[in-house]
N, C-alpha and C positions, 0 to 999 in steps of 0.2 A: 537419503539423508535422514528422511521422518517415513517411516510405514507401517500404517495402520491395517492390521488382517482383521477382518471378521471381529472388529470391537463391539462389546456392547458394556452399556452401564444401566443396573437397575438399582433405585435406592433404596433404602431399607422400608419404604412407605410403598413400595411396589413400582415405582415411576419408572416406566422405559424412558431415560434421557436419551440415549444412543444405542441403535440398534443395529448390530452387524455392519459397522463401518469398515469400509477399506478404500484405502488412497495411498498414494505416493506423495510427498512433498520432494522436490527436487534442491539439491544444493543451490544456494543462491539466489532462489525466487523469493517473491513475494506472493504468500497465498492467502487468500482470503475465504474466512467462513462467514457464510449469510446466511439470511432465512427469517422466518417469521419469529416472533419472540415465543421462547420456550422450546425452540425446535432442536436445542441441544449443542448450540456453539459453543458456549463459555466451558460446558463440560468438557465436550472434546478438547477444547486448549490446555484446560487444567489437569488432563490426561496426560500430556505430553511432557510436564514437569511434575507427575505425581503428586498434585495436590488433590486429585480424585483418584481412584484406583479403579480400573475396568474390573468388571465381574467376569466379563470371558474375553477371549482373542487376545492379540498380542500388538504390543507397540514396539518398534525398532528405531533405535536412533545410530545412525553410522554402524549398521549391522547387528548392532548390540541390542538384546532386550531390556524396554527400560526398569523392567521389576527386577532384574539381575544387578541393577546398580543401587547404592545408597542414595536415598532420596535424595539428602542435604548436598552429597558431591555433585549428584545429578544438576541440582537447581543452580548450583554455583556456577556450572557451563552454560545455563541458558538464561538470558536475559528476559526482564517480564517487565512489563509497563501497563498501567491498570487505570481505569477512569478517573479514579481519586487519587491519582498519583501516588499517596503513601508515604510522602517524605517524612522522615522525623523531626518534628516541629522544634525541638531544642538543639538540632545539629546546624551548623551552617551550611549552606550549598556544597562547599569542598567535602566538608564532613559526609553529608548524604553520597554524594558521588562515591566516595571512599569505602562504603562500604563493606561491597563484596571483596576490592583489593586488600583490606585489612584482614579480613578472615582468610586469605589467601598468603598472608603473611608478608606481602609486598612491603619493600624499604619506603621509608618517608619521601626519599627524593623523588623516586619513580612513581609514588601515588601524585604527589602534587605535580609533578610533569603532566601526567596522564590527565589529571582533573583539569588543568589548563588546556591542553588540547582538546577536550570534550566539550568544554565550554565555547571556545572558539568554534568547535564544529556546529553546535546547535545555535550558534548567534547570540552568547551572551559574552559580553567583555569579561575576562576573569577578574581583573583589576575591579572593576564594578560589582562583580556579583558573588565572589568565592565567599567572602566573610559575611553575606546576607543570609537572615533566616526567611524560612519558607512564608511565614505570613506576611513578610514583606514583599512579596512577589505576586504579579499578576496571574490569572489562570494558565495564561499561554506561557510564561515564563516558569512556573512550577510544572507544565507538560515537558518543556524542555530539558530542566532538570532532570526530572523523571526517565526520559530518553537516555540523557547523558548516564545517570545511575547503570540502567539498565546494559549499556555499551562498555561502563567499566575496565572490566575485566576482560574486553575482547572476545565476548563467547560467540561461538559459530551459529548460535540460534537466539532469535529474539521473540518474545511472545508477546502480542500487544491486544489487550482486551478492552474494546470501545475506549480508546486512549483519548479521543477527542468529544466524548460525548457530553462532558460537563460546561464545555466553551461556548459562548457566542459565537454566531455565525461568521461574523466578520473574523473574529479571533481563529476560529475554526479553519476558514478558508485559507488564511495567511500561513499559519502553522503547517498544513496539509500540504501547500504546495512547497514549503521548506523541507519537511519531510519527505515528500516524493524526490526532491533533489538529494537527499541525504541518502536515501536507500539506494540510488544509483551508484555510488559513490564506496557503500561502506562493504559489499560483497558478503552480506549476511542471508541467512535462512530465515524471512520472517514469515510468522504466521500471525493473520490480523482478525479479530472477530469485530464485526461493527454491523449495526442494523441500518447504516447509511449507505445505501446502493450507489450514490454517486461517490462517495469515498473510496467505496471498493473498487469501483472501475478507475477512479483517478491513480491507486496505488498501488493496484495487484496484477500481477502477469496471470496469475489462473484464480478461479472461485469454485468453492464447493458449496453449492445450493443444497440446504438440508429443510428437511418438513418433518415434524413431528419423530424426531431422531433418526430419519434414514435420508441415505444421501439421492438426491432427484438429479443432479448432474454436475459434472466436473469439466471446467472448460476454461478458455481464454473470456473475456467479455463479450468479444464479438460471436465466438461459438454460442454463447449462451443465448445473446439476442438473436442470432439470426440461423441458429440450428437448433433450438429447444428439444429435450429429449421427449417431452412430454406436455401436457396441457398444464399443470402445474408451474411448470418452467416458462412457458410462454405467458401466463396471465400474472406471475410475480413480477414482471417487470412492465407490464401493459400500460400502469397508469404514467408512466415518464419514459415510455419507450424511445420516442422521438429525440429527447435531449441525450439519452443515455447512447443511442446510437450514434450521433455526433460525437458523444466523448470516448466511443471504442473505436472509430475509425480515424486514421492519420491521414494527413498530406501525402504522404508517399503510398497510402493505399488507393485514393482516388486518382494520383497522376500515374500510376502504376511504373513508378519508377524501379528500375532493375540496379541494385548493388551503388545504391546511392547516386545514381546518374544524374547529372546537372547540378544547378545551384538553383535556390528559391531565395528571393528578397523581396523586400516593401517597395512598391512605387505608389506615388512620389516617397524618394528617401526622407529619412527623419533630418532635419536641418541639424539637430544638434546634438542627436544621437546616432552618430554614422555607424557605430558599431553593433547597433540594434537592427539594421538595416536586412541583415541576413535571417532567413526563416528554415528551423531544422526541420527536416521533413518528417520527423517523430511526433511533430505539434499535432494535436488533436483539434479535428474541424471545429469543435464546439470552444475551445480556446481561441481559435484563428477568427471563428465568426463574431464572437465576443471582444475580442481586440479590435475588430475593424469596427463595430458600433460604437466604441467608445473614444477611439481616435478622431482627433478634429480635421484632419485631412479628407479633403474631397474627392471622390473616386479612387479612393484606395484599393490597391491590387496586390497579388501575388504574382511575381513575375516568374518564370521557370524558363532557365537558360542552360542551354547544353553545348559546350564549347564554344563561349561566348557568343552564340546566337539564340535571340528569345526566340521560344517556340510556343510560349503561352502567356496570357495574361489574364488571371483569374480575379474578377470582381465578387463581390457578395453573391450576387444572384448564381453566377457562372459556378463557385463553389457549390452551393446546393445542388444545381443540375447536376455537376459531377458526382456528387453524393447520392442522388436519385439514379445515375447511371450505374454506380457500384453496386447498388442495392440489388437492380435488376440484374447484372450480371451474375451477383452470388446466388440469386435465386435460379437463374437458368442451370448453374453448375449443380445445383442440388437435385433441381430435378431431373437432369439428365444423369447425374452420376450416383 
């Protein structure tokens, strides 16, 4: 989908922002650019839609070099979400969402239908919000509108540059959970720049860790944590390593389920929310343990059942024990391999 081949960007003042960067972003994945401040994350992102032009190297999108395409036409095919949202203050929410469809000469009925669909998708009631102006919205609501606008023309690629950086921690966490769920359903190639490592672990399939314009490692969150390519990668995650490990490991990982074998559910069951008793195997240990701490039930456990037979009951400490066993197995495999 997106291919960087030895891409370098040197600004007029002589600063090398990106140095011979090569990687491939797969169709339909969420790809994170992370690293220290000034490492070249945003410059890399902006080279995809030609807001910044590379000094050398090539960037291919769907097999065609980006520089061979008209910049405006290219940008209409790529959604773009930024930290300060950039909504037009004198436009209504619906008019903001309609910006690119109007440039593409969609008819009014199609635009109205698409705007309503997107507002519902991002959790905003169309009847309540369509005619409101941006200044009447909270920061989280503005970000939802910004995401809806980026999705309006159904582009295959969405670029997101620190999209939640200006939000307070509670709003950020809520919208991040909503966006994570949305990403799983929209089947877009998403490139996310963030300084928030927890955010990148929650949202991204793979990460590219940069330092001083150079790529240090590309891989899944687990690969960067458990198989660091060098000392920089290892030290980058050191201060939050335990929490990040929990965030990168799922129930399926520690139970070694094969092909979704068996069922997982809460015990004791929730009296008033029976539909929530099932536990998805792809949930992270971080979120499972957090939920265990917050729920009022005593002796809360995850039950693992195969063909209606209970084979395991895992409480808080049991899950942590399995987590440590999983880490030891990974370490042995690396030493043997």
